[in-house]
N, C-alpha and C positions, 0 to 999 in steps of 0.2 A: 570391535573397533580398536585399531591400533593407535599408537601415539600420533603418527603423522595424520591419520584420518581425523582424529579429534581436533588437532591444531588447525587443519585446513577448514573444517566445518565451523570452528569457533571464530576464525578470522572472517569468514564469509558472513557469519551472523553479526559480528561486531561492526564491520564496515557498513553493511546494509542497515543496521539499526541506528548507527550514528547518523547516517544520512536521513533516515526516517524521522528521528527527533528534530533534525535541523530544518527540513523542508516540509514536514507535515504529511508525509506519506507513510504507509505501513511498512515500506522497505522491500516489498516483493518485486517491485519494478526492477530492482537491482539484484535481489537474491535469487529470483527465479532463474535468470540466465547463468548466474554465478554457480548455482548448485548443479545446473545441467552440464556446464562446460569446464569448470575448474578442477573438480576431483580427478577426472581422467588425465589431466596434464601432469599430475603427481603420481600416476600409475595406480590410482585408486579406482574402485569399481564405479561405473557411471550409474547415476540414479535414472529411473524412468520418469517420464513427464508426470505420471500419477503420483509417484513417490515425492517428487519435488513439490507438487501442488499441495500434498498433505502436510509435509514438513513446513512449508511456507505458511499454511493456514494457521497452525497452532502457534508458530513462532510470532506471527503478526499480532496475535492476541496479547502476548506479553510485551512486545515492543511498543505497541500503541498505548497500552495502559501506563507503561513507564513514562512515555512522552507526555501523556495527559497529566500525570501526577506532577511533572516538572512545570507545567503551565497552570496548575490549579489556582494560583494566587495572582495570575498575570492580568486578569480582567478581559482576556481575549477569547474566552470560551462563550460562544453565543448559545444559550440554553434552548432557545426556541428552534434554532436551526438544528441543533443536536437532536431534539425531540422528533421533529417532523422527518428529517432525513435519516435519522438513526433507526426509527421503527420501520421505515420503508426499505432501507438497505438490508436490515436484518431478515426480513421476509424474503427478499430477492436472493440474498447470499445463501440462505438455507436451500432454496429451490435449486439454484445453480450448483451448489456443492453436492447435494444429494443426487442430482441428475448426471453429474460429471462422470460417475462410475460407468455409465453406459456409452461414453464417448471413447473414440480411439485416441492413441497418443498424438497422432498428427492433428486430430481435431482440437485437442486441448492446446497444442502449440499455436494453431491458427487463431483460436479465440484470443489467446494472449497477444499475438501479433497484431490483431485488429484493434484490441483495446489500447495497446501501446501507441499505435499509429494515430488513432483518434486523439489521444491525450497529447501527443507531440504536436499535432496540427493546432489544437486549441491553445497550447501554451504560447504559440507564436502570433496569436491574434492580439492586436494592440489593446491595452487596457487603459482606459482614459481616467486618469486622476482618481482611481478608486481609493488610494491611500489618504486622500484629503478629507474623507468623510469622518465626522465625529462618531465614535463607536456607539453612542447612545441614540444615534439617528439612523441606524442601519435598517432598511426595509427590504423585503423580498417576497416573491410569490410563493406561498406555501404549497399549493397544488403542484406547481412546476417543480419545486425543490423535491417534494416527495416522489413524484413520477420519475424524475431523473435518477434519484437515489435507488429506486426499485430496479430500474434497468441496469444501472451500474452493479447492483448487488448480484443479479443473475450472472452477468459476465464474469465478475470477479470471483464469485463462488466457484465457478468452473475451474479457474486456474489456481485457486488457493490464495489469491491476493485478497485484500480486504477493500480494494477499490480506491485507496488513497490517491494513487497516481492519476485517476480520472476525476475524483472528487475535487482535487485542488484546482484544475483548470475550469471545472464547472462552477465552483464557488467564485473564482476570480473573474471569469469571462461572462458567464450567463447570469449569475446572481449578483455580480458586482460587489462582492464582499472584500474589504481591505485585506492586504497580504498577511499581516500578522494574525488577524482574527481568523483568516482562512486556514493558516498553518495549525493553530491550536485547535480550532473547531473540527477540522478534517481528521485530526488524530482521534478525537472523541468519537466521531461518527465511524471511523475505521475500526475502533475498538468494538463498537456494537456490531458492526458488520462481521468482524472476525469471529464473534460468538456463533452466529449462524453457520459460517463457513467451517469452523472447527467441528461443530456437532455433526454436520453432514459428512465430513471426511472420516470422523471416528465411526459413525454408523455404517459406513460403506467400506471400512477397513483399509483406508488409503494412507495411514500415517505410520512411518518408521520411527518408533519412539526414541531410539538411541540418539541418532543425529538431531532429532527435534529437541531433546533435552539439552544438548550442547548449544544449540542455537538459542534456546530460551535464556540460558545463563548469559550468553553474549548480549542478548537484547536488553536484559535488565540492567546490565552495566553500561551499555553504549547509548541507548536512547535518551536518557536524561542529560548526558554530556552533549549530545547533538542539539537538544532543545536549548541548553544553556548558551551554546555558541550561536545558534540560529537567532536567539533573541538580541544579539549584539550586531548582527550583520545588516547591511543595507538591504531594504526590501527588493530593490531591483537586482541586486546580486543573488538573492535567494531565488527569485523567479528565473534568472538566467541559469543557475546551477540545476534547478529542477528541469527546465526545458531541455538542456543539453543531455542530462541523464536519460530522460524519456526518449528523446530523439535517437540517441546512440543505441539504446536497448531495442527500439522499434526496428532500426536498420539491421542490427545483428540478427534479430529473430526472423525477419523476412528473408534475409540472405540464406539462412539455414533451411527455411521452409521451401524456398524456391530452388 
């Protein structure tokens, strides 16, 4: 790894992890396409889809735990949601991650494109006064939450994401969880998901450890900064930022696939 390579990978990791902490996703929604497309612009070797998914998986593990640590005293971490969705997504992400080694590069990119498109559509569904609910009066369907988390885990395990970009719209739109609680809680669920995804990628030899180490350092520095700024932003602004990020990524991915 030369100096230019390290700087480019560090900046990709820093930007993705900053957004991760700010809007409650693991950051792969941004870092997956950045790792695929940005290094070649600087004359650096291009990563394969499997290498990108492996680097993303292990990096999300550290980005999400750094974000959760920043929210630990906020009161926004819903422990019941974390337990039910966390256990289900852990199982799903391990299955998806382990099985991804049998898929082609094109198939991995198509799975990513489908997930991003679904998440983008969900983010634009109107959310009716979910932020008016008192945090101690939040209720949700536990079987529905667990089932959706398991499905998200399988898809996100394949692409090396931890599913945060799908969890956030599910928590907001389907389970009607307030925005700030959604952001903090989804980071905790994302962390649990990334454990299964990382183990599966390691077992199938899909991780390039040099770039992954650079991304991890960037994550630990950037995710808490993003969480700090996200806590001060208007909730509608946070939702708009996430919706635009997901939509832009979905469009770019499908343009390349087609």
